[in-house]
N, CA, C and O atoms as a GROMACS GRO file, in nm:
protein
  368
    1MET      N    1   5.077  12.105  12.742
    1MET     CA    2   4.955  12.086  12.817
    1MET      C    3   4.884  11.960  12.767
    1MET      O    4   4.868  11.941  12.647
    2ARG      N    5   4.843  11.875  12.859
    2ARG     CA    6   4.771  11.754  12.823
    2ARG      C    7   4.622  11.779  12.837
    2ARG      O    8   4.577  11.862  12.916
    3GLY      N    9   4.546  11.706  12.758
    3GLY     CA   10   4.402  11.721  12.765
    3GLY      C   11   4.335  11.624  12.670
    3GLY      O   12   4.400  11.537  12.612
    4TRP      N   13   4.206  11.639  12.655
    4TRP     CA   14   4.131  11.552  12.567
    4TRP      C   15   4.013  11.629  12.510
    4TRP      O   16   3.976  11.736  12.558
    5ARG      N   17   3.955  11.570  12.407
    5ARG     CA   18   3.835  11.626  12.346
    5ARG      C   19   3.750  11.508  12.299
    5ARG      O   20   3.802  11.400  12.273
    6SER      N   21   3.621  11.531  12.288
    6SER     CA   22   3.534  11.421  12.247
    6SER      C   23   3.442  11.466  12.135
    6SER      O   24   3.416  11.585  12.118
    7VAL      N   25   3.393  11.369  12.061
    7VAL     CA   26   3.294  11.390  11.956
    7VAL      C   27   3.185  11.288  11.981
    7VAL      O   28   3.213  11.168  11.992
    8SER      N   29   3.061  11.332  11.988
    8SER     CA   30   2.952  11.238  12.007
    8SER      C   31   2.834  11.279  11.921
    8SER      O   32   2.825  11.392  11.874
    9GLY      N   33   2.744  11.184  11.902
    9GLY     CA   34   2.624  11.207  11.823
    9GLY      C   35   2.508  11.137  11.892
    9GLY      O   36   2.502  11.133  12.015
   10PRO      N   37   2.415  11.083  11.814
   10PRO     CA   38   2.305  11.009  11.874
   10PRO      C   39   2.358  10.896  11.963
   10PRO      O   40   2.464  10.840  11.937
   11ALA      N   41   2.282  10.864  12.067
   11ALA     CA   42   2.329  10.770  12.170
   11ALA      C   43   2.366  10.632  12.117
   11ALA      O   44   2.450  10.565  12.176
   12HIS      N   45   2.308  10.589  12.006
   12HIS     CA   46   2.337  10.455  11.955
   12HIS      C   47   2.462  10.450  11.867
   12HIS      O   48   2.503  10.342  11.824
   13LEU      N   49   2.524  10.564  11.841
   13LEU     CA   50   2.646  10.568  11.761
   13LEU      C   51   2.766  10.585  11.853
   13LEU      O   52   2.754  10.643  11.961
   14PRO      N   53   2.883  10.534  11.812
   14PRO     CA   54   3.000  10.543  11.899
   14PRO      C   55   3.045  10.687  11.921
   14PRO      O   56   3.020  10.775  11.838
   15PHE      N   57   3.110  10.709  12.033
   15PHE     CA   58   3.170  10.839  12.059
   15PHE      C   59   3.321  10.824  12.047
   15PHE      O   60   3.374  10.713  12.052
   16PHE      N   61   3.389  10.933  12.033
   16PHE     CA   62   3.533  10.932  12.014
   16PHE      C   63   3.598  11.023  12.116
   16PHE      O   64   3.546  11.130  12.147
   17ILE      N   65   3.710  10.979  12.167
   17ILE     CA   66   3.790  11.061  12.257
   17ILE      C   67   3.928  11.074  12.194
   17ILE      O   68   3.989  10.975  12.154
   18ASP      N   69   3.976  11.196  12.186
   18ASP     CA   70   4.107  11.224  12.127
   18ASP      C   71   4.195  11.287  12.234
   18ASP      O   72   4.153  11.376  12.307
   19TYR      N   73   4.317  11.240  12.240
   19TYR     CA   74   4.417  11.294  12.333
   19TYR      C   75   4.528  11.357  12.248
   19TYR      O   76   4.635  11.298  12.232
   20PRO      N   77   4.506  11.477  12.195
   20PRO     CA   78   4.598  11.533  12.096
   20PRO      C   79   4.735  11.572  12.147
   20PRO      O   80   4.829  11.576  12.068
   21ASN      N   81   4.751  11.600  12.275
   21ASN     CA   82   4.878  11.650  12.325
   21ASN      C   83   4.941  11.556  12.427
   21ASN      O   84   5.006  11.602  12.522
   22ASN      N   85   4.924  11.428  12.410
   22ASN     CA   86   4.973  11.333  12.510
   22ASN      C   87   5.094  11.255  12.463
   22ASN      O   88   5.120  11.147  12.516
   23GLY      N   89   5.167  11.304  12.367
   23GLY     CA   90   5.290  11.239  12.324
   23GLY      C   91   5.267  11.096  12.277
   23GLY      O   92   5.164  11.066  12.217
   24ASP      N   93   5.360  11.011  12.304
   24ASP     CA   94   5.355  10.872  12.258
   24ASP      C   95   5.283  10.786  12.361
   24ASP      O   96   5.346  10.706  12.430
   25ARG      N   97   5.152  10.801  12.371
   25ARG     CA   98   5.073  10.728  12.470
   25ARG      C   99   5.084  10.578  12.449
   25ARG      O  100   5.099  10.503  12.546
   26VAL      N  101   5.076  10.532  12.324
   26VAL     CA  102   5.088  10.389  12.295
   26VAL      C  103   5.225  10.336  12.336
   26VAL      O  104   5.235  10.226  12.391
   27GLY      N  105   5.330  10.412  12.311
   27GLY     CA  106   5.464  10.373  12.353
   27GLY      C  107   5.476  10.361  12.504
   27GLY      O  108   5.541  10.270  12.554
   28ARG      N  109   5.413  10.453  12.577
   28ARG     CA  110   5.413  10.446  12.724
   28ARG      C  111   5.341  10.321  12.772
   28ARG      O  112   5.385  10.257  12.867
   29TRP      N  113   5.229  10.286  12.708
   29TRP     CA  114   5.156  10.164  12.744
   29TRP      C  115   5.243  10.041  12.722
   29TRP      O  116   5.252   9.954  12.808
   30ARG      N  117   5.306  10.034  12.604
   30ARG     CA  118   5.392   9.918  12.573
   30ARG      C  119   5.504   9.905  12.676
   30ARG      O  120   5.533   9.795  12.723
   31ALA      N  121   5.567  10.016  12.709
   31ALA     CA  122   5.676  10.014  12.808
   31ALA      C  123   5.626   9.965  12.944
   31ALA      O  124   5.695   9.891  13.013
   32MET      N  125   5.505  10.007  12.981
   32MET     CA  126   5.449   9.963  13.109
   32MET      C  127   5.425   9.812  13.107
   32MET      O  128   5.459   9.743  13.204
   33TYR      N  129   5.368   9.759  13.000
   33TYR     CA  130   5.344   9.615  12.991
   33TYR      C  131   5.476   9.538  12.995
   33TYR      O  132   5.486   9.434  13.060
   34GLU      N  133   5.576   9.588  12.926
   34GLU     CA  134   5.707   9.521  12.927
   34GLU      C  135   5.770   9.525  13.066
   34GLU      O  136   5.828   9.426  13.111
   35ARG      N  137   5.759   9.639  13.134
   35ARG     CA  138   5.819   9.654  13.266
   35ARG      C  139   5.760   9.554  13.367
   35ARG      O  140   5.834   9.500  13.450
   36VAL      N  141   5.630   9.528  13.359
   36VAL     CA  142   5.567   9.435  13.454
   36VAL      C  143   5.559   9.293  13.398
   36VAL      O  144   5.502   9.204  13.461
   37ARG      N  145   5.617   9.272  13.279
   37ARG     CA  146   5.620   9.142  13.212
   37ARG      C  147   5.480   9.084  13.190
   37ARG      O  148   5.457   8.965  13.208
   38HIS      N  149   5.388   9.171  13.153
   38HIS     CA  150   5.251   9.129  13.124
   38HIS      C  151   5.249   9.057  12.991
   38HIS      O  152   5.310   9.104  12.895
   39THR      N  153   5.182   8.943  12.983
   39THR     CA  154   5.184   8.861  12.861
   39THR      C  155   5.065   8.886  12.769
   39THR      O  156   5.058   8.827  12.662
   40SER      N  157   4.974   8.971  12.807
   40SER     CA  158   4.855   8.995  12.724
   40SER      C  159   4.835   9.142  12.695
   40SER      O  160   4.729   9.198  12.724
   41ALA      N  161   4.934   9.206  12.639
   41ALA     CA  162   4.924   9.348  12.608
   41ALA      C  163   4.832   9.370  12.488
   41ALA      O  164   4.862   9.321  12.379
   42PRO      N  165   4.722   9.443  12.504
   42PRO     CA  166   4.633   9.468  12.392
   42PRO      C  167   4.701   9.555  12.286
   42PRO      O  168   4.774   9.648  12.319
   43SER      N  169   4.677   9.522  12.160
   43SER     CA  170   4.741   9.599  12.053
   43SER      C  171   4.642   9.660  11.955
   43SER      O  172   4.682   9.741  11.871
   44GLY      N  173   4.515   9.626  11.963
   44GLY     CA  174   4.416   9.684  11.874
   44GLY      C  175   4.294   9.594  11.862
   44GLY      O  176   4.291   9.484  11.918
   45PHE      N  177   4.197   9.640  11.789
   45PHE     CA  178   4.075   9.563  11.768
   45PHE      C  179   4.098   9.456  11.663
   45PHE      O  180   4.158   9.482  11.559
   46SER      N  181   4.050   9.334  11.689
   46SER     CA  182   4.049   9.227  11.590
   46SER      C  183   3.918   9.229  11.512
   46SER      O  184   3.915   9.204  11.392
   47GLU      N  185   3.810   9.260  11.584
   47GLU     CA  186   3.679   9.265  11.521
   47GLU      C  187   3.580   9.336  11.612
   47GLU      O  188   3.583   9.319  11.734
   48LEU      N  189   3.493   9.416  11.551
   48LEU     CA  190   3.382   9.480  11.621
   48LEU      C  191   3.254   9.432  11.555
   48LEU      O  192   3.234   9.455  11.435
   49THR      N  193   3.168   9.365  11.630
   49THR     CA  194   3.042   9.317  11.577
   49THR      C  195   2.933   9.415  11.618
   49THR      O  196   2.913   9.441  11.736
   50ILE      N  197   2.865   9.470  11.518
   50ILE     CA  198   2.770   9.578  11.540
   50ILE      C  199   2.637   9.541  11.477
   50ILE      O  200   2.633   9.486  11.366
   51SER      N  201   2.527   9.572  11.546
   51SER     CA  202   2.395   9.553  11.488
   51SER      C  203   2.335   9.690  11.460
   51SER      O  204   2.376   9.791  11.517
   52GLY      N  205   2.238   9.690  11.372
   52GLY     CA  206   2.175   9.816  11.334
   52GLY      C  207   2.204   9.846  11.188
   52GLY      O  208   2.237   9.756  11.110
   53SER      N  209   2.192   9.971  11.151
   53SER     CA  210   2.209  10.014  11.013
   53SER      C  211   2.357  10.025  10.976
   53SER      O  212   2.429  10.112  11.026
   54GLU      N  213   2.401   9.937  10.888
   54GLU     CA  214   2.540   9.943  10.842
   54GLU      C  215   2.568  10.076  10.773
   54GLU      O  216   2.673  10.136  10.794
   55ARG      N  217   2.475  10.121  10.691
   55ARG     CA  218   2.497  10.246  10.618
   55ARG      C  219   2.510  10.364  10.713
   55ARG      O  220   2.598  10.449  10.696
   56GLU      N  221   2.423  10.371  10.814
   56GLU     CA  222   2.431  10.482  10.911
   56GLU      C  223   2.564  10.480  10.985
   56GLU      O  224   2.626  10.584  11.006
   57MET      N  225   2.609  10.360  11.025
   57MET     CA  226   2.735  10.348  11.098
   57MET      C  227   2.853  10.388  11.010
   57MET      O  228   2.940  10.463  11.053
   58ARG      N  229   2.856  10.339  10.887
   58ARG     CA  230   2.967  10.373  10.797
   58ARG      C  231   2.967  10.523  10.765
   58ARG      O  232   3.074  10.583  10.754
   59ASP      N  233   2.849  10.582  10.750
   59ASP     CA  234   2.842  10.727  10.726
   59ASP      C  235   2.896  10.804  10.846
   59ASP      O  236   2.968  10.902  10.829
   60TRP      N  237   2.864  10.760  10.968
   60TRP     CA  238   2.910  10.826  11.090
   60TRP      C  239   3.060  10.812  11.108
   60TRP      O  240   3.128  10.909  11.142
   61LEU      N  241   3.113  10.691  11.083
   61LEU     CA  242   3.256  10.666  11.105
   61LEU      C  243   3.343  10.724  10.995
   61LEU      O  244   3.457  10.762  11.020
   62GLY      N  245   3.290  10.730  10.873
   62GLY     CA  246   3.371  10.777  10.761
   62GLY      C  247   3.477  10.674  10.724
   62GLY      O  248   3.473  10.562  10.774
   63PRO      N  249   3.572  10.711  10.638
   63PRO     CA  250   3.676  10.616  10.598
   63PRO      C  251   3.756  10.570  10.720
   63PRO      O  252   3.797  10.651  10.803
   64ASN      N  253   3.776  10.440  10.730
   64ASN     CA  254   3.849  10.386  10.844
   64ASN      C  255   3.904  10.249  10.810
   64ASN      O  256   3.874  10.194  10.703
   65ARG      N  257   3.984  10.194  10.898
   65ARG     CA  258   4.039  10.060  10.880
   65ARG      C  259   3.992   9.967  10.991
   65ARG      O  260   4.058   9.868  11.023
   66LEU      N  261   3.878   9.998  11.049
   66LEU     CA  262   3.827   9.915  11.158
   66LEU      C  263   3.774   9.782  11.104
   66LEU      O  264   3.711   9.780  10.998
   67PRO      N  265   3.799   9.673  11.174
   67PRO     CA  266   3.749   9.542  11.132
   67PRO      C  267   3.603   9.524  11.175
   67PRO      O  268   3.575   9.456  11.274
   68LEU      N  269   3.512   9.584  11.100
   68LEU     CA  270   3.371   9.585  11.137
   68LEU      C  271   3.299   9.465  11.078
   68LEU      O  272   3.325   9.424  10.965
   69ARG      N  273   3.206   9.408  11.158
   69ARG     CA  274   3.117   9.303  11.110
   69ARG      C  275   2.977   9.343  11.154
   69ARG      O  276   2.954   9.372  11.272
   70PHE      N  277   2.884   9.345  11.060
   70PHE     CA  278   2.749   9.389  11.088
   70PHE      C  279   2.655   9.270  11.092
   70PHE      O  280   2.665   9.178  11.010
   71ILE      N  281   2.561   9.272  11.188
   71ILE     CA  282   2.461   9.168  11.200
   71ILE      C  283   2.324   9.234  11.218
   71ILE      O  284   2.316   9.353  11.251
   72ALA      N  285   2.218   9.157  11.197
   72ALA     CA  286   2.082   9.209  11.216
   72ALA      C  287   2.054   9.224  11.364
   72ALA      O  288   2.113   9.154  11.446
   73GLY      N  289   1.964   9.313  11.399
   73GLY     CA  290   1.924   9.329  11.538
   73GLY      C  291   1.913   9.474  11.577
   73GLY      O  292   1.926   9.564  11.494
   74GLU      N  293   1.888   9.496  11.705
   74GLU     CA  294   1.879   9.632  11.760
   74GLU      C  295   2.014   9.702  11.744
   74GLU      O  296   2.118   9.637  11.730
   75ARG      N  297   2.011   9.833  11.746
   75ARG     CA  298   2.134   9.909  11.725
   75ARG      C  299   2.227   9.897  11.844
   75ARG      O  300   2.186   9.908  11.960
   76GLY      N  301   2.355   9.873  11.815
   76GLY     CA  302   2.454   9.872  11.920
   76GLY      C  303   2.572   9.782  11.893
   76GLY      O  304   2.574   9.708  11.794
   77ILE      N  305   2.669   9.788  11.981
   77ILE     CA  306   2.786   9.702  11.971
   77ILE      C  307   2.753   9.571  12.042
   77ILE      O  308   2.711   9.572  12.157
   78CYS      N  309   2.771   9.459  11.973
   78CYS     CA  310   2.736   9.327  12.026
   78CYS      C  311   2.858   9.252  12.080
   78CYS      O  312   2.848   9.182  12.181
   79LYS      N  313   2.971   9.267  12.013
   79LYS     CA  314   3.090   9.194  12.055
   79LYS      C  315   3.214   9.273  12.013
   79LYS      O  316   3.218   9.335  11.907
   80VAL      N  317   3.314   9.270  12.100
   80VAL     CA  318   3.442   9.335  12.072
   80VAL      C  319   3.551   9.231  12.090
   80VAL      O  320   3.558   9.165  12.194
   81ARG      N  321   3.636   9.217  11.991
   81ARG     CA  322   3.752   9.128  12.000
   81ARG      C  323   3.877   9.217  11.996
   81ARG      O  324   3.895   9.296  11.904
   82ILE      N  325   3.963   9.202  12.098
   82ILE     CA  326   4.084   9.283  12.109
   82ILE      C  327   4.204   9.191  12.100
   82ILE      O  328   4.216   9.095  12.175
   83ASP      N  329   4.293   9.221  12.006
   83ASP     CA  330   4.416   9.142  11.989
   83ASP      C  331   4.505   9.165  12.110
   83ASP      O  332   4.544   9.278  12.139
   84ALA      N  333   4.538   9.056  12.180
   84ALA     CA  334   4.619   9.068  12.301
   84ALA      C  335   4.749   8.990  12.289
   84ALA      O  336   4.806   8.948  12.390
   85GLY      N  337   4.797   8.971  12.169
   85GLY     CA  338   4.925   8.903  12.150
   85GLY      C  339   4.913   8.753  12.159
   85GLY      O  340   4.941   8.683  12.062
   86SER      N  341   4.873   8.702  12.272
   86SER     CA  342   4.863   8.557  12.290
   86SER      C  343   4.724   8.505  12.259
   86SER      O  344   4.695   8.388  12.283
   87GLY      N  345   4.637   8.587  12.206
   87GLY     CA  346   4.501   8.551  12.171
   87GLY      C  347   4.410   8.671  12.185
   87GLY      O  348   4.452   8.776  12.235
   88ASP      N  349   4.287   8.656  12.142
   88ASP     CA  350   4.191   8.767  12.150
   88ASP      C  351   4.122   8.769  12.285
   88ASP      O  352   4.088   8.665  12.341
   89LEU      N  353   4.102   8.890  12.337
   89LEU     CA  354   4.014   8.913  12.450
   89LEU      C  355   3.878   8.943  12.390
   89LEU      O  356   3.868   9.027  12.300
   90VAL      N  357   3.773   8.877  12.436
   90VAL     CA  358   3.641   8.893  12.378
   90VAL      C  359   3.547   8.950  12.484
   90VAL      O  360   3.538   8.899  12.595
   91ILE      N  361   3.476   9.058  12.446
   91ILE     CA  362   3.376   9.119  12.534
   91ILE      C  363   3.244   9.111  12.461
   91ILE      O  364   3.229   9.164  12.351
   92GLU      N  365   3.147   9.042  12.523
   92GLU     CA  366   3.013   9.030  12.462
   92GLU      C  367   2.910   9.096  12.548
   92GLU      O  368   2.792   9.096  12.513
   0.00000   0.00000   0.00000
């Protein structure tokens, strides 16, 4: 059975979606990109730029390997860099 579950907290903190019974989802994505010969297959985050309380965010996220960069300002995600093989996709 396929499905998902989510974890959320205060609105300014990230939410998480987990797909526990979906097999090799990343492998299916890679196969799809290869099948259509897409040259910019995303592979993960290069950097997440976040404003607000670094301590609150780190406490919420717990131990992780995310490439986080914190800046001053209102709470929220300011910039996302996604490794796409041939360069980063940037969302500001």
